C-alpha positions, 0 to 999 in steps of 0.5 A: 504437508503441514507447514514447518512454521506451525504446530497446530490450529492451522485453520484458525491461524489462516482465518485470523491472518486472512482477516488481518490482511483484509483489515490492513488493505481497508486501512490503506484504502481508507487512508488514501481517501482521507488524503484525497478528500482533504480529511487527513488534517481534521484531527489535530491531536493524537490521543491513543486511548481517549481518541477511540471515542468520537465527540458525543455532544455539542460542546465536544464537537465545538472543542474539536472544531476550535482545535481545527480552527488553529490549524494551517488547513483551516486558516489558509484553505477552509476559513469559511467552513462551518461546524457541519462541514467540519463533521464531514471531514472529521469522520473519515480521519476518525474512522481511519484512526479507529481502524488502526486500533482495531487492526492492532487489537485483532492482530495482538489478542489472537497472537497472545492466545495462540502463543499461550496455547503453543500453537505457533512455532518459535520462528512463526511467533517471532515473525508475527511479533516483528509484524506487530512491532512494525504496526506500532511503528506505522502508527507513529509514522502516521502521526508524524506525517499528520503533524507535518501538516499542522505546522506552517502549510496545510500539506503533509510532508511527501517524504513522511507520506511515502514512509507511511505508505511504504510501512503499510505495504511492507506489513501487507506483504509480510502478512501475505507471505506468512499466510502463503507459507502456511497455506501452500507449504512445501519444502524449500528446494535448492538447486536450479533457479527458475529462469524468471526468478531473478528477473522478477525480483528486479521487476518487483523492486521497480514496482516498489519504487513505483508505489513510493513515487505514487505516494510522492505524487499524492503528497505533491498533488502531482496529478493536477499538472501536465494532464496530457498523455503520452506527452507532458503538455506536448513535450516528451521531456519537460523543459522544467524537469530539473528546475526545482530541487530537491528532487522529492519536491519537484512535481514535474520530475516526480510525475515524469519518473512515475510515467516512465516507470509505469511504461517500463513495468508494463512493457517489461512484464508483458515481454517476459510473460509472452516469452515464457507463458507457454512453458509454465507447467504449474497451475498456481504459477500460471494463475498468479502470472495471468492475474498480475498481467490483467491487473497491470493493464487495468492499472495502466489505463486507470493511471492515464484516465486519472491524469487526463481528468486531473485526479478526480476523487473516484478515479484517484481512489480506483487507481489506488485500489488497483495499485494495492491489488497489483502489489498483493498479486505481485507478492503472491507471484513472488512467493510462488516463484520462490517456492518453485525455484528448485522444481525443474518440472514447474518451469521448464521448456516443453519437451519436443 
C-alpha cells in the first residue's frame, strides 16, 4: 500500500533518507571520537563557509596552531605539543565539522528537488523541513558546546554536551520514523492497544534518560572513577553520593544513576520479553524485539568492561556505537508496536 505521506518517487525518497540516516549515525560516532580523543577543542573558531577548507600550507597550519595555543586546553594540558602533534588532533574535529556540512547539503538539496517535483505530500514536506531546522539547531548547539571549553577550563559543559547529543539522537529518531512510515506503511488503526505498547513507551523514555546520563558520563570523564563492578569500590551506595552539587556536576551521582538505570533497563526489558515473546505473531515485531534484546546484552557487557578498564578509547567507542545501535533498534521497535497497536492478531495470546 502506498504511504499517505508520499505522492511519487517512493524508492528515491527511501534511498535518500537511508543515506541521511547513515550520515547522521556517522556524525554521532565521529563526534564521540573527537570528544574521547581530546580533539574536540582543537579548532577554536566557527567559520561556516571558510571552515570547509583545511589549512593548505605551512603558514595556514601555523595560524591554526597559534590560535589553539591561546586555548585553555593547550595552556593547561598540551603546552608541550608540537605542530605535528596538533595536526593529529586537528583532523578528527575538522572531519566532524565537514561531515556536518555534508549532512546538511545531502539533506537539503534533494529535499528542494523533491519539493519542486511535488513528490512529497504537504505533511511529509513540513516534517522534513522541521528535521532540517533541527539540524541547524544542532550545529549551533555544537558550537556553543565547543565554546564552553575555550573559556576557562579545557572541558566542555556537560549540559551542552548532553544537549548536543540529545538533538543528534532526536534527528536520527525522526529520520528513522519517517523512513519506516514510508517503507512499511499501513493504515493507522485504533481500538484495543497492544499490551506492551504503554510499558514499552515508558521503557523507551528511560532509555532516553540513560543516553543523556551517558553524555554526562562522557562530559565529566565519569569512567575514570569507581572502576569496579557490581559495587563502587566496595560500596553499594558510595558515601560521597551527594557530596557535590549541582547533581550534573557530581561524577559519583551520575555514574551511580547510569549504573542503576542500566540494570533497570536490562532487567525490565528481559522480563517483558520473556513473558510475552511466545504470544508475538507478527514477524516484523518478533525480529525487532529479538534485535533489541541482543543489543542490550552486548551493550551491558561493554559498559562493564569499559568501566573496569577505565574507559580506554577502543572500548569507549564500542560502547557508544552499540548505544547508538540500541537506540536505533528501539525506535524501530517502537514504530512497529505503534503501527500494530490496533491489530489484535499481531499481539494476542495463543488460542488453546
